[in-house]
MILUMVO-866838 format. One record per residue: residue in one letter; x, y, z of N, C-alpha, C in turn. Coordinates in steps of 0.001 Angstrom, whole numbers, padded with zeros to 6 digits, always signed. Example, Ala and Ser with C-alpha at 12.3 -4.5 7.8 and 13.67 -1.06 7.14 Angstrom:
A+013190-005690+007800+012300-004500+007800+013200-003300+007800 S+012850-002250+007080+013670-001060+007140+012900+000030+007870 
***
This chain:
X-122335-021184-004668-122756-019813-004319-123403-019157-005526 X-124534-018543-005320-125197-017844-006409-124542-016514-006699 X-125241-015710-007497-124678-014429-007905-125201-013252-007092 X-125999-013510-006068-126627-012417-005337-125605-011485-004689 X-124469-012028-004268-123486-011212-003554-122207-010997-004356 X-122260-011238-005655-121077-010976-006474-120825-009476-006515 X-119556-009094-006730-119222-007667-006754-119987-006944-007857 X-120167-007593-009002-120918-006959-010089-122343-006658-009660 X-122886-007510-008795-124276-007319-008357-124413-006197-007343 X-123399-005985-006518-123530-005004-005447-122840-003677-005737 X-121893-003647-006682-121141-002416-006932-122010-001324-007545 X-123102-001710-008212-123961-000711-008837-124622+000219-007846 X-124670-000170-006580-125301+000672-005574-124388+001701-004957 X-123120+001703-005348-122177+002659-004773-122453+004069-005265 X-122212+005063-004394-122280+006454-004819-121074+006766-005707 X-121141+007860-006442-120086+008170-007401-118721+008325-006754 X-118662+008888-005546-117377+009140-004893-117139+008175-003733 X-117659+006953-003859-117604+006011-002748-116182+005679-002315 X-115242+005706-003242-113861+005371-002897-113085+006580-002404 X-113770+007695-002170-113113+008849-001587-112486+009768-002607 X-112822+009606-003872-112279+010496-004885-113011+011826-004812 X-112249+012907-004768-112897+014201-004570-113099+014887-005896 X-113701+015449-006376-113827+016271-007533-113468+017585-007035 X-128899+015328+009945-127865+014564+010688-128406+014146+012018 X-127263+013225+012042-127636+012855+013401-126904+013733+014404 X-127380+013797+015644-126720+014598+016665-125457+013883+017113 X-124731+014518+018011-123525+013918+018546-123814+012892+019630 X-125090+012633+019888-125428+011589+020840-124950+010244+020290 X-124656+009318+021192-124162+008011+020775-125243+007292+019962 X-124874+006846+018785-125783+006113+017912-125520+004630+018136 X-126433+003972+018815-126220+002578+019201-126259+001615+018022 X-126595+002093+016844-126550+001220+015667-125115+000935+015244 X-124180+001784+015699-122781+001635+015317-122039+000748+016311 X-121229-000151+015769-120337-000959+016600-119009-000241+016737 X-118443-000284+017942-117144+000316+018185-116293-000667+018972 X-115053-000822+018545-114150-001746+019212-113800-001253+020610 X-113983-002113+021599-113602-001781+022970-112102-001997+023148 X-111479-001144+023993-110044-001257+024244-109800-001360+025742 X-108708-002046+026107-108389-002219+027527-107642-001006+028068 X-107110-001131+029282-106448+000005+029911-105175+000432+029191 X-104655-000459+028352-103465-000128+027560-103811+000286+026135 X-105123+000476+025893-105634+000869+024569-105459-000209+023512 X-105374-001472+023943-105339-002582+023003-106727-003201+022894 X-107060-003691+021710-108354-004327+021515-108373-005137+020248 X-109259-006134+020195-109368-006956+018991-110727-007619+018903 X-111212-007793+017697-112484-008474+017469-112509-008966+016026 X-113349-009933+015772-113485-010509+014438-114853-010144+013873 X-114879-009550+012689-116145-009112+012086-116216-009580+010635 X-117418-009480+010080-117639-009820+008670-118351-008650+007999 X-117804-008137+006911-118440-007039+006187-119649-007559+005415 X-120737-006761+005447-121975-007130+004783-122504-005964+003949 X-123313-006281+002965-124042-005257+002220-125267-004840+003032 X-125906-003741+002617-127150-003333+003278-128337-003970+002561 X-129559-003762+003020-130714-004405+002380-130877-004070+000902 X-130295-002936+000455-130343-002567-000955-129111-003050-001709 X-128317-003907-001066-127111-004500-001649-125993-003475-001865 X-125997-002405-001070-124925-001401-001121-123849-001802-000113 X-122596-001937-000530-121558-002391+000404-121075-001327+001373 X-120902-000084+000925-120420+000974+001817-120679+002325+001168 X-120547+003388+001970-120651+004753+001448-119478+005567+001969 X-119143+006602+001232-118063+007513+001595-118686+008792+002141 X-118217+009239+003321-118753+010436+003948-117618+011397+004282 X-117918+012690+004187-116995+013715+004649-117558+014311+005935 X-116660+014603+006868-117090+015107+008170-116392+016419+008506 X-117133+017318+009124-116553+018541+009677-115815+018153+010949 X-114569+018584+011063-113746+018200+012210-113017+019446+012719 X-113799+020419+013163-113242+021688+013616-112864+021591+015087 X-111625+021957+015409-111172+021799+016786-110051+022770+017123 X-110141+023318+018327-109039+024111+018882-108562+023495+020191 X-109025+022298+020476-108650+021628+021718-109708+021835+022784 X-110148+020736+023385-111160+020842+024439-112561+020693+023873 X-113465+020109+024678-114809+019818+024188-115618+021070+023904 X-115249+022202+024480-115988+023439+024236-115573+024124+022940 X-114558+023593+022289-114046+024198+021061-113962+023144+019973 X-115048+022422+019802-115025+021285+018881-116360+021171+018165 X-116319+020974+016853-117528+020739+016060-117291+019491+015219 X-118125+018489+015410-118026+017244+014652-119397+016912+014082 X-119535+017073+012773-120810+016832+012093-120531+016248+010715 X-121452+015442+010227-121350+015007+008839-121545+016221+007942 X-120717+016323+006919-120759+017487+006041-121659+017246+004834 X-122488+018230+004478-123331+018086+003276-122516+018010+001994 X-121209+018308+002056-120374+018125+000868-120312+016654+000469 X-120707+015755+001379-120745+014323+001068-121656+014032-000111 X-122681+014866-000272-123622+014660-001385-123635+015864-002325 X-122557+016635-002303-122421+017732-003259-123070+019033-002876 X-123515+019159-001613-124109+020413-001150-123047+021294-000499 X-123361+022570-000316-122394+023508+000236-122306+023385+001758 X-121120+023675+002256-120890+023707+003693-120207+025016+004053 X-120743+025772+005022-120099+027032+005420-118706+026811+006011 X-118460+025657+006607-117139+025382+007161-116095+025288+006053 X-116422+024596+004987-115480+024475+003875-115286+025820+003180 X-116364+026569+003030-116258+027888+002409-115381+028815+003245 X-115565+028777+004567-114780+029647+005434-113306+029230+005442 X-113069+027938+005371-111677+027486+005296-110979+028086+004087 X-111624+027993+002915-111023+028539+001690-110828+030044+001802 X-111817+030718+002376-111734+032172+002517-110563+032576+003404 X-110427+031923+004546-109368+032281+005489-107991+031862+004980 X-107922+030724+004333-106624+030248+003834-106072+031178+002753 X-106964+031740+001963-106533+032611+000865-106529+034090+001241 X-106910+034404+002485-107019+035797+002910-105651+036343+003288 X-105394+037593+002929-104163+038266+003368-102927+037756+002663 X-101789+038057+003217-100518+037701+002591-100283+036201+002601 X-099604+035723+001585-099240+034310+001495-097746+034112+001738 X-097112+035162+002263-095664+035101+002485-095329+034366+003777 X-094065+033920+003855-093542+033291+005061-092292+034046+005497 X-091949+033913+006782-090719+034537+007235-089534+033629+006934 X-088341+034026+007371-087151+033257+007029-087087+031906+007735 X-087997+031671+008680-088070+030380+009359-089178+029489+008804 X-089863+029982+007759-090931+029193+007157-092274+029342+007803 X-092442+030309+008693-093725+030542+009356-094614+031439+008502 X-095902+031101+008469-096849+031944+007745-096921+033312+008404 X-096949+034363+007598-097101+035711+008133-098564+036093+008294 X-099441+035310+007693-100870+035602+007807-101487+034753+008917 X-101997+035358+009990-102551+034574+011098-103804+033800+010718 X-104480+034179+009640-105717+033500+009287-105486+032073+008779 X-104279+031774+008330-104002+030394+007945-104049+029484+009175 X-103606+030029+010298-103704+029270+011542-105148+029027+011941 X-106005+030028+011734-107429+029866+012036-108046+028851+011069 X-107660+028929+009806-108207+028000+008808-107903+026558+009183 X-106714+026339+009740-106345+024971+010101-107274+024372+011152 X-107918+025200+011948-108828+024667+012961-110126+024157+012339 X-110397+024546+011088-111636+024146+010416-111385+022903+009574 X-110887+021875+010219-110503+020667+009501-111692+019831+009072 X-111389+018836+008268-112397+017849+007890-111705+016496+007779 X-112487+015453+007788-111938+014115+007661-112893+013253+006859 X-112393+012119+006414-113193+011178+005646-113535+009966+006506 X-114668+009384+006248-115007+008110+006853-115809+007297+005852 X-115884+006001+006097-116576+005085+005195-117468+004207+006060 X-118760+004204+005760-119728+003511+006603-120197+002245+005904 X-120268+001166+006653-120689-000120+006127-121488-000859+007185 X-121978-002039+006846-122603-002945+007805-121631-004078+008119 X-121645-004536+009359-120834-005685+009743-121661-006648+010581 X-121280-007900+010524-121788-008906+011455-120634-009231+012396 X-120861-009106+013691-119810-009375+014667-119688-010886+014861 X-118497-011417+014601-118251-012849+014747-117750-013169+016151 X-116681-012487+016585-116144-012650+017939-115793-011277+018500 X-116321-010982+019691-116029-009720+020356-115761-010043+021831 X-114511-010366+022179-114206-010815+023545-114643-009837+024628 X-114572-008536+024356-114943-007551+025373-116449-007392+025513 X-117192-007716+024445-118658-007568+024455-119293-008758+023744 X-119270-009929+024365-119799-011134+023707-121270-011039+023320 X-122022-010149+023959-123433-009998+023587-123595-009458+022173 X-122537-008850+021634-122609-008325+020266-122497-009412+019210 X-121997-010571+019586-121699-011618+018614-122970-012126+017929 X-122878-012225+016614-124013-012679+015807-124934-011560+015369 X-124707-010335+015877-125575-009203+015548-124964-008355+014432 X-125826-007624+013736-125399-006732+012650-125405-005298+013159 X-124327-004586+012876-124184-003187+013262-123692-002373+012075 X-123864-001052+012196-123146-000147+011311-121717-000030+011831 X-120792+000237+010920-119389+000388+011319-118766+001505+010499 X-118147+002455+011209-117467+003555+010536-115992+003190+010397 X-115580+002948+009158-114187+002581+008903-113310+003827+008864 X-112147+003733+009490-111154+004786+009343-110527+004662+007957 X-109849+005715+007476-109158+005591+006187-108163+004438+006160 X-107512+004146+007303-106556+003034+007352-107245+001714+007070 X-108374+001468+007727-109083+000209+007516-109699+000167+006134 X-110223+001305+005666-110812+001289+004331-109756+000982+003266 X-108542+001453+003471-107477+001156+002517-107220-000347+002451 X-107306-001022+003589-107151-002473+003611-108313-003154+002885 X-109515-002618+003071-110687-003151+002375-110539-002982+000866 X-110159-001788+000456-110008-001514-000970-108916-002380-001594 X-107789-002525-000887-106701-003337-001412-107082-004807-001519 X-107902-005269-000571-108344-006666-000624-109265-006908-001807 X-110150-005966-002077-111100-006118-003186-110454-005861-004539 X-109483-004938-004554-108913-004506-005835-107381-004488-005737 X-106743-005678-005796-105277-005708-005770-104705-004936-006961 X-103476-004444-006794-102825-003729-007884-102467-004689-009012 X-102149-004137-010175-101768-004975-011310-100537-005808-010979 X-099615-005210-010245-098405-005945-009860-098750-007114-008953 X-099645-006879-007982-100030-007943-007061-100767-009059-007781 X-101606-008696-008739-102315-009707-009524-101325-010527-010346 X-100321-009847-010922-099303-010545-011716-098516-011527-010857 X-098419-011249-009546-097697-012124-008625-098594-013222-008050 X-099830-013292-008533-100710-014379-008135-101768-014044-007109 X-101821-012788-006670-102837-012415-005677-104190-012233-006354 X-105237-012720-005693-106586-012625-006246-107456-011738-005362 X-108451-011056-005965-109356-010229-005158-110129-011081-004159 X-110370-010501-002980-111183-011175-001969-112634-010725-002091 X-113549-011668-001993-114986-011352-002037-115453-011052-000617 X-114955-009938-000060-115143-009700+001371-116590-009393+001754 X-117424-009010+000787-118828-008736+001095-119724-009931+000788 X-119124-011062+000460-119867-012290+000209-120009-013028+001539 X-121229-013167+002071-121394-013778+003395-121163-015278+003431 X-121092-015918+002254-120889-017357+002204-119486-017744+001753 X-118907-016967+000869-117588-017298+000327-116655-016094+000452 X-116714-015449+001611-115891-014279+001849-114872-014517+002945 X-114361-013423+003496-113280-013497+004480-113607-012652+005708 X-113349-013199+006879-113506-012435+008110-112390-011406+008235 X-112619-010401+009060-111648-009324+009241-111347-009150+010721 X-110058-009158+011059-109628-008929+012420-109398-007444+012623 X-110245-006811+013443-110064-005403+013800-109163-005374+015028 X-107998-004757+014881-107026-004763+015970-106532-003348+016222 X-106646-002902+017463-106228-001554+017833-105079-001617+018827 X-104199-000636+018735-103128-000478+019713-102689+000982+019718 X-101964+001367+020745-101455+002731+020820-100133+002805+020067 X-100053+003751+019117-098844+003896+018338-097775+004679+019068 X-096626+004832+018428-095506+005528+019042-095812+006995+019323 X-096781+007556+018595-097165+008960+018807-098323+009092+019785 X-098663+007974+020458-099744+007921+021458-101131+008006+020853 X-101236+007968+019528-102542+007890+018884-102890+006422+018638 X-104190+006132+018625-104625+004763+018370-104446+004441+016893 X-103857+003282+016609-103655+002862+015229-104319+001513+014988 X-104830+001340+013778-105457+000090+013370-104635-000583+012270 X-103369-000231+012196-102515-000713+011116-102352-002230+011131 X-102492-002863+012284-102319-004314+012378-103596-005091+012049 X-104678-004400+011738-105913-005086+011345-105688-005799+010014 X-106373-006928+009809-106111-007702+008592-107239-008697+008307 X-107284-009145+007060-108243-010159+006633-107682-011548+006869 X-108570-012451+007246-108222-013859+007309-108128-014371+005868 X-107057-015075+005532-106920-015594+004178-107900-016729+003893 X-108366-017396+004968-109282-018518+004781-110681-018026+004412 X-111267-018631+003410-112646-018324+003018-113582-019080+003956 X-114502-018340+004578-115432-018960+005517-116847-018442+005262 X-117818-019195+005750-119223-018811+005600-119744-018253+006915 X-120387-017093+006838-121003-016499+008021-122453-016961+008182 X-122996-017630+007165-124355-018163+007184-124345-019552+006547 X-125391-020324+006806-125475-021669+006243-125918-021652+004787 X-126835-020720+004457-127359-020663+003091-127497-019218+002643 X-127630-019036+001341-127837-017695+000797-129165-017122+001269 X-130201-017954+001341-131505-017479+001806-131428-016973+003246 X-130665-017681+004089-130508-017254+005480-129787-015907+005541 X-128765-015753+004709-128014-014492+004682-128905-013344+004236 X-129642-013562+003160-130512-012509+002635-131584-012114+003654 X-132129-013091+004346-133189-012808+005324-132632-011978+006484 X-131450-012321+006979-130864-011588+008100-130493-010163+007692 X-129916-010036+006500-129538-008704+006014-130771-007828+005816 X-131798-008397+005218-133018-007625+004988-133660-007189+006298 X-133610-008054+007304-134280-007754+008572-133445-006869+009492 X-132126-006998+009447-131303-006377+010487-130208-005430+010016 X-129843-005476+008746-128826-004534+008262-129460-003158+008087 X-128628-002131+008064-129101-000752+008040-128920-000149+006651 X-129952+000552+006193-129914+001176+004865-128895+002320+004846 X-127862+002178+004057-126834+003210+003974-127321+004441+003213 X-128300+004255+002366-128843+005380+001607-129466+006446+002480 X-129851+006080+003718-130430+007072+004628-129432+008162+004973 X-128136+007835+004918-127102+008827+005211-126888+009803+004061 X-127419+009490+002908-127161+010293+001713-128356+011148+001310 X-129329+011271+002195-130488+012111+001936-130228+013519+002462 X-130634+014563+001743-130388+015939+002198-130887+016202+003613 X-132002+015586+003984-132563+015847+005315-131732+015217+006435 X-130799+014328+006098-129936+013741+007115-128980+014779+007701 X-128553+015731+006874-127544+016693+007287-128180+017920+007935 X-127409+018575+008782-127836+019866+009288-127895+020847+008121 X-128812+021826+008210-128965+022784+007129-127766+023729+007085 X-127650+024443+005985-126560+025423+005838-126625+026454+006964 X-127830+026932+007258-127973+027948+008317-127595+027386+009687 X-127983+026145+009961-127628+025536+011243-126115+025400+011383 X-125469+024955+010305-124013+024815+010336-123334+026176+010439 X-123895+027167+009767-123305+028501+009816-123381+029083+011233 X-124463+028798+011940-124583+029240+013325-123512+028576+014193 X-123269+027305+013946-122231+026587+014687-120849+027145+014347 X-120647+027482+013080-119373+028049+012649-119113+029395+013321 X-120126+030247+013352-119988+031567+013976-119630+031441+015456 X-120298+030527+016140-120016+030311+017561-118599+029788+017748 X-118170+028884+016869-116825+028318+016965-115764+029394+016764 X-115938+030229+015734-114944+031260+015438-114945+032382+016476 X-116067+032559+017154-116150+033643+018145-115241+033392+019337 X-114725+032173+019467-113826+031856+020579-112362+032007+020180 X-112108+032406+018933-110732+032519+018442-110300+033981+018447 X-109368+034311+019326-108955+035714+019464-108311+036254+018190 X-107627+035393+017435-107001+035849+016193-108063+036282+015192 X-109131+035509+015110-110209+035821+014173-110926+037102+014599 X-111219+037247+015895-111921+038428+016391-111073+039674+016212 X-109769+039569+016415-108910+040745+016291-108895+041276+014860 X-109030+040382+013903-109039+040804+012500-110422+041265+012065 X-111432+040485+012398-112765+040750+011865-113679+041493+012832 X-113207+041769+014035-113968+042611+014936-115049+041878+015697 X-115693+042599+016622-116735+042014+017465-117932+041547+016665 X-118151+042141+015466-119278+041696+014649-119140+040243+014244 X-117899+039738+014255-117694+038341+013877-118395+037395+014838 X-118629+037837+016081-119298+036989+017063-120758+036759+016732 X-121328+037637+015921-122730+037479+015530-122877+037094+014074 X-121758+036974+013384-121801+036616+011983-121976+037785+011058 X-122004+039006+011605-122170+040193+010758-120894+040465+009964 X-121048+041022+008775-119901+041332+007933-119163+042537+008502 X-117848+042517+008372-117039+043611+008883-116197+044194+007761 X-116176+045538+007670-115357+046215+006680-113951+046406+007250 X-112951+045916+006536-111577+046001+007008-110731+046657+005934 X-109990+047673+006326-109130+048367+005370-107797+047645+005238 X-107083+047946+004148-105767+047339+003946-104817+047708+005074 X-104946+048934+005563-104074+049375+006650-104317+048554+007912 X-105590+048238+008185-105914+047434+009349-105365+046016+009207 X-105451+045494+007998-104905+044161+007746-103410+044152+008013 X-102685+045152+007486-101242+045216+007673-100884+045330+009156 X-101682+046088+009900-101413+046276+011326-101594+044972+012092 X-102645+044235+011729-102898+042964+012407-101792+041968+012101 X-101430+041873+010819-100384+040938+010416-099073+041250+011115 X-098785+042523+011307-097522+042937+011919-097475+042641+013410 X-098643+042570+014065-098666+042474+015520-099046+041108+016068 X-099452+040217+015195-099824+038887+015675-098685+037930+015368 X-098321+037141+016342-097216+036196+016147-097559+035224+015030 X-096596+034922+014174-096861+034009+013059-097182+032603+013545 X-097989+031925+012770-098375+030551+013097-097289+029613+012600 X-096762+028738+013443-095726+027817+012965-096280+026834+011945 X-095448+026476+011018-095846+025523+009984-095881+024128+010580 X-096980+023431+010387-097085+022041+010812-097335+021205+009576 X-096366+020445+009205-096502+019627+008009-097302+018387+008345 X-098380+018167+007588-099211+016983+007805-098501+015757+007251 X-098456+014708+008059-097830+013473+007599-098877+012581+006962 X-098656+012165+005706-099649+011311+005054-099791+009989+005769 X-101016+009498+005788-101258+008230+006453-100549+007123+005714 X-099861+006275+006460-099111+005197+005850-100040+004213+005194 X-099768+003910+003930-100620+003005+003184-100455+001581+003679 X-101574+000867+003778-101505-000498+004264-100689-001350+003312 X-099855-002196+003867-099042-003068+003024-099864-004251+002570 X-099381-004911+001549-100089-006058+001010-099373-007364+001351 X-098609-007380+002421-097976-008609+002852-099056-009574+003316 X-098933-010820+002926-099947-011808+003289-100108-011849+004794 X-101331-011767+005303-101535-011701+006749-101183-012991+007455 X-100699-012846+008682-100434-013989+009542-101747-014356+010207 X-102271-015536+009905-103602-015908+010406-103550-016524+011791 X-102384-016635+012384-102294-017289+013690-103080-016545+014751 X-103060-015184+014701-103794-014412+015698-105283-014639+015558 X-105758-014732+014326-107182-014977+014088-107560-016360+014586 X-106705-017353+014292-106976-018708+014746-106999-018777+016269 X-106050-018055+016914-106015-018051+018384-107272-017415+018951 X-107731-016330+018308-108925-015645+018792-110129-016566+018706 X-110243-017296+017595-111361-018208+017428-111259-019391+018385 X-110022-019914+018565-109846-021076+019424-110199-020781+020867 X-109986-019528+021257-110254-019136+022642-111717-019274+023011 X-112588-019198+021976-114029-019212+022253-114713-020499+021769 X-113905-021460+021360-114505-022738+020930-114874-023588+022136 
***
């Protein structure tokens, strides 16, 4: 194997915050992205291979606006310009509302300031975008052999990061980094979905095959396919990819105009985005008359374990299609 796909060769193309360290397209379905199909029980599985893009970039880190009050009419999902260091009115409004008014809690631990509840609706999430070659997709065999974009969840990205960069303890115990973006001497990845105990879909059982396999016969074949069919990740990092500040601000105003707590504090002008003058007395009156928002403690996502994967499921999946 040559050096074209070594980590040293491809890591230089990463953005500064590619690993998620913190310092557009429309919501229409983007057919360039592959998505795992699930059955009636929300179970699904497929075998894929991670690839670099034509510029040898392995993946990018993106931040997304994830504002929701429940229901499709109260939801905003857009890539955030904070991904490339630009301002976002959603993030600014979150900080403003979270820090607005009293920071006290009652004897049950409930916030006394209703705006913290509104701020919580202006959520955001992280995603990591890469290219993949689909090896086996039982639900959609037509996808096999094709290259797609793939949006990794934080759970799957943690598995990717751990595979590429084992901890010092794991290295001391004999574990070696996997060259998962090497199309000739890398490792396939089993994407496995199931419904968790909380009824949310989990990808915790996804894992890398320990066996090193080739997705192409030669390096030239790999380079030609990637150049012709992989998608440039840098296109997602251009300012023109994102909605403008004004466009996002219009969406924010419309979203907040449906929140009675926000309107009661900031008045009808809030529906048009106009500034409203509020006296301290009005603030105290609102705080006194609006029921406190219950505290919801966010549970950190469980970190993927580094137990050696059981390859029997991968072998069974491959054997089924031989």
